[in-house]
N, C-alpha and C positions, 0 to 999 in steps of 0.2 A: 478465627481469621486464618486464611490460607497463607502459607509461607511464601513470601515474595523475594525474588532475587533483586539485589541492588547493584548498580554500576558503581565504579570508583567514585565518581563525582557526587553520587547520591548517599555517600556514607553518613553525612550529618543527619539526613532524614532517617536512615536506618537506626542510628543511635537513639534518636528521639522516639521512634516507634517502639524500640525495645523498652525504653523508659516508660512509655505509655502502657504497654502490656503488663509491665511489672506493677505499675500503679493500679491497674484494674485488678490484678491478681491479689495484691496486698489488701485491697478493699474487701474483696470476697472472703479472704482467709481470716482477716482480723476482725471483720464486722465494723470497723471504724469508717465513718463517712469521710472519704477523701475525694469526693466528686469534684470539688472546686479545683484541687490540684490536677486532677485528670483533665478537666476542661481547659485549664491553663496550658497543659502540654499539647492538647488538641490545637489550640490557637497558635502555639509556637511551631508545631508541625506544618500547619497551613501557611504561616508566614515564611518559614524556611523553604518550603516548596516553591512559593511564588518567587522568592529571591533567586533560587537556583535555576528554575526553568525559564525565567525571563532573561537570563544572561547566558544562554547556551552557545558554545562555539560550534562551528560546522561539524567538527569531528564528534562532539557530544551528541548532536542530532543524528549522525550516522549510527552511533552506538545505540541510541534509543530506538531507531528504526529496526535494529536487529535484536531488541530485547527478547529474551526467551519466553517471556510471559505475554508478549504483544499479540493481539488478536490477528488471525489470518483470514483469508478470503471467506472460507466456509463459516467462520464465526460471525462475520459481518452479515453474510447472506441470511443465515438463520435468524439473526436479530432483525434484519430489515424486512423479512418476509413472514415473520411470526410462525416459522416452521412449515410454510406451504411450498417450499422449494423442492423441485423434482430434478435430480441430477441426471444428466445424459452422458453417455460414455462412447468412446471409440472414434477413430478417424475414418473408419470404413476403408482403410488402405493397409494398415499394418498392425496397430495395437492401440490400447487405451493408455494414455500417458497420465499417470497419477500426479505429476507436477502441474498439470493444467486441469482445472475443473470448470464445469459449466452446466447450465440447465435453466429451466423456467421457474419463475416465481412471481408473486404478486405483491406490490407495495401499495397499500391502501386501494386495492382494486385494479391497479395499473399493472398489466402484464409486462414483464421484463425478461430479456434473455441475459443471464449473467455469464460472464467469462472471466476467469481469474487464475492467478498462479497460487499454488498452495504449498506451504512448507509443513514440516512434521514437528510434533511435540517431543517425541522420544527417539532414541537411536533407531529403532526398527522403522518407525514412521518416516523419519528423515531419510533413511535409505530408500524407502518405497517412493517418496516424493522427490528424491534427489535434491533435497534442500531447496525446492522451488525452482529448479533449473530444468525447463522443458526440453525434450527431444523434438525432432521435426514432427513426430506423431502428435505432440501436444499442440503445436501451432496449426497443424492440419485439422485436428479436432476443433480447435477454437474457430477456425475459418468455416468448418462445416456447420457449426452451431450459429455463427453469425449470418451465414447465407440462409439457413433455415428461418432465422428471425426475419430476415429481409423478405422471404417468400410470404410470410404471414403478417407482415407489417408491424412487427413487434420491436420496440426500441431496445437498444443494447447498452448494457452497463459493464465496463471492464474494470477489474481490480488488479492493479500492478504491484507485484511484490516478488522480485527476483534478483539474485546477484548476477544474473546473466543466463543466456541459453546454455544448455549442457555442452561442455567442450570435449566430450569423449569421442573416441574414434568412430564408434557406431553411429553417433549423431552426424558426423561429417559424411560417413558412408551413405547415409540415407538422405542427405541434402539439407543440412541445417540452414545454410545461407539462403538457399532457394526457397525454403518454407517460410522464413521470416520475410524475405523480399516479396513473395507472393501475397502474404498477409497484408503488408503495407500497401501494395497496389490495390488489392481487392477492398480493403477497408476505406481507401480513398473514394471508392465508387459505390459504397453501400447506400441504398436509397431509403434508409431509416435513420432516425437519430442515434448517435453514438456518444455516450458520455463516459469518460475515463477518469479513474481515480488512482493516484499513487498512494498505496496504504502502508508501504514499508520501503523496501529497496527498489529503486528504478534504474537498473543498470543496462546500458548498451542496447543492442538490437533485441536482446531478450525481453526488454520492457517495451520497446517500440513495436514489436511484433503483435501486441494487442493494444497499443497506445494511441492509434490514430483516431482521435475523437473530434466531434464538433466542438465539444468543450472538454477541457482537461483540468483536473484539480489535483492538489496535493494536500494530504494531511500535514499538520504543522511540524511533526517530527519524522519527516521522511527525506529522501534525497533522490535526485534524478540526474543522471550523468552518463556520458559515453563510456566511462571507466570508473572502477572503484578507487578510492583513495590509496589503498594498499598497492594495487597494480600500477597506478600512476607513480607512486613513490618508487616502486621497484624499477620502473623504466627510467625515470629522471635521475634518481639518486642511487640506483643499484642496491637499494635497501628498503625494507618496509618501515624502517624507523621514522621516516619523514611523512608518515600518513596524515598526521595532523596538519602539517603545512600544505600537503597535497589537497586535503579536504577544503581548506580555505581558498586555495588557488583555483580549484575547479568550479567555484561558484555554484555549488550543487544544492543549496538549501531552497526551501519553498520561497523564501523572501527574494533570493537571487533570481529564481525562475520567474516569479511574478514580475519583478522589475524588468526582466528581459523579454516579457510578454510570451514566454514559452508555455506558461500555464495561465489559466483564466481566473484562478482563485485559490485561496488557502482555507482548508477546513480546520476549524479549531477542534483540538482534542481535549479530553478530560485533563485537568491540571496534573502535570507529571507524565502525561502520555496515556495513550488509549488503554494500556494494561492496568491502569488504576481504576478503570471502569468503562466497559465497552458501551453501556447504554447511552451515555451522553454523546460519545463520539459517533456511534451508529445513528443516533437521532439527527445529528448535524449533517451526516452524509445523506440520510433520507430526505431531509429538507432540500438539500442541494439537488438531489436526483429529481424530485418532483418539480422543483422550480425550473431546472434546466429543461426537462421534458416539456413543460408548459411553454417555455420560450421557443423551443425547437419545433413544437407542433404547429406553429404559425408559418413555418417555411414549407414550400412545396418540395417534392422529392428532388427536383433539379437544383433548387436553392440549397438543400441540405448538402448535396454532393459538392456544389460550387463553393460554398462557405468553408467546408472541411478542407478542400484542396487549397483554397486561398490561404487558409490559416497556416498550413505547413509550407506552402510556397514562399510566404512572406518571411518565414524564419531565416535569419542570417543575411537578409538583403541589406545592403548598405550603399550609401552614396559617397563617391570619391570626391 
């Protein structure tokens, strides 16, 4: 069994898992049949997981969305396409941004253009991917791929997982704000179905730059907000110590987003989070993709554009 990292609130599970491993080891070394004791520990682990993960605070969901073992965009794409994914590179203007990935793949015979943000697993990869924070080149690459999909009538699936667009000087010099704004405008007018999924962190314009979908979903242990809890805490309280209160106040959980009709649905993850097993979570995403594309296939190109625009125009509208 691979060594898994545990968050602070997951310590009871870690302790039980350690006991379970010792139980298995003891049985092998001693030759004594202690299968019953190991099975009881398995049941206790499952029960403890259900208790912990059914009562998560907003901040704990934020922590799970950042779990170092959590699957990233390329992990899901490989799972969804059974390895037939062809990655495409470059924005044809400046560079290929490794924080934004995209390409063509098939899900049960259905061609799809994938666009997503990608984080890194180790220090070197994280630097290369800039922790999933795209430069303007990334957003322009994403737009190039989406326009390519539109040209050939291929539906688009976007996977959102970013702490925000890259805030460096070079990004601002190359027009970060313009690149994101242009993506939002162009995505509003795409004449093919667009389905978006928040698979981890969904922060600010960095997320919205590929998040204008006909249908938008969130995995159950993700967050979607104009600002991170830490940054919100530093602005309101001049300290990061109030990040838990900020997370609660921001209403950033999938349940909050669904209640406010900002997203269309919540995708169930494997118990404990997608890092406990990508297969179940990916299968749930796959079902939603195919179901969503079937619904959207009934709309004309004009209706696709109109419904997408109305979805976002209606957000925040209130009656005095």
